[in-house]
N, C-alpha and C positions, 0 to 999 in steps of 0.2 A: 715644393716644400718637403723636406725630409721627415721621416717618421718621428724623430726626436723633437723636432720643432712643433709638429702637430700635437704631440703629447704635452709639451710644455704649454702650448696655447690653451689646451683644454684644462690643464691643472690650474692655470692662471684664473680662469673664470670660476672654477670650482672653489678656489681659495677666496675669491672676492665674496661669493655667496656665504661660504662658511664663516668668514670673519664678520660679516654683517649679522648673521644669526647669533654668533657668540656675543657680540657687542650688545645687540638689542635685548637679549634675554639673560645677560650676565652668566653665560655658560663658560666652560673651560674646554681646552683641547681634549680632555678626557670624555667630554659629553658628545663630541661631534668630530667627524673626520671626513676627508674626501676619499673617494675610491681610487684604487690603483688602476693603471691602464689595463684594460682587458677584463677587469673584474665585473661580474654580473651585478645587477641591482642598481640602486640609486647612486647618483654621483656624489651626493652629500649624505653621509650616513649618520643618523641620529643614534648614538650608542646608549645613552642613559634614558631612563623613564622620564626624568625631568625635561630633557631635550625634546622627547616625543610629545609630551604634554604641551610644551611651550610652542612648538612649531609643527603644525598639523599638515605639512605639505611633503610630497615626494618630489625631490629635485632631480631633474635631468638637465645638464648643461651642454650646450652646443655652441662652440666658438668657431664659426665657419663663414666663409665668403658666399656660400650658397644662399644666404638669406638677404641678399642685396635688395630684392624686390620688396621684402617686408619693411626694411628700413626706409625705402623710398616712400612706401605707403604711410608709414608712421610719421615721417617728416611732413607729408601732406596733411595729416591730421593736426600736426603741431601748427601749421601755417594758418589754419582757419581762424583762430582767435587766441586769446591768452589763457583759456581754460586748459586743464590737464588733458593731454592727448590720449585717446583710446582707439586702438585699431582692433576691429573685429574681423576675423577671417573664417572662411568656411570652405570645405572641400566636399564634393559629392559623397554621400553616404558616411560622412564623418560629422561629429559635433562641431558647433561653432566654438572658436577660441577667442579670448580677449587678450590683447597684448597691451601692457602698460610698461613704463620704465621701471627698472629694478629699484631705484631710489624711491619712487612713488609707492611701489608695492610694500617696501619696508616701512614707509611713513604710515600707510594704512594699517599695517599690523601693529605698529607702535601705538596708534590711537585707540586700537581695540583693547589694549592692556588695561 
């Protein structure tokens, strides 16, 4: 995969997250933007105070085939029953992480409003 394709793939995921935040919190493109390739910091930048108050998360997006094992484990969690899948992962000397679907994450945030 060439570099332009990798960058476009990353921007695609960033834009999905940005659009979901804008829609859920009635923000505008002036409130939030995605980072440029090679730019330091968050991948989805909250520019306005309103956006920062509405969405209290720091977003890092990774659109990569290296996560195949995580998807396999997440699918296993989905197969157990009809409840919402939750994958918990842990690495030595690192905190445990909880993985849920992006849509479920935004559903949870919407219910908190």
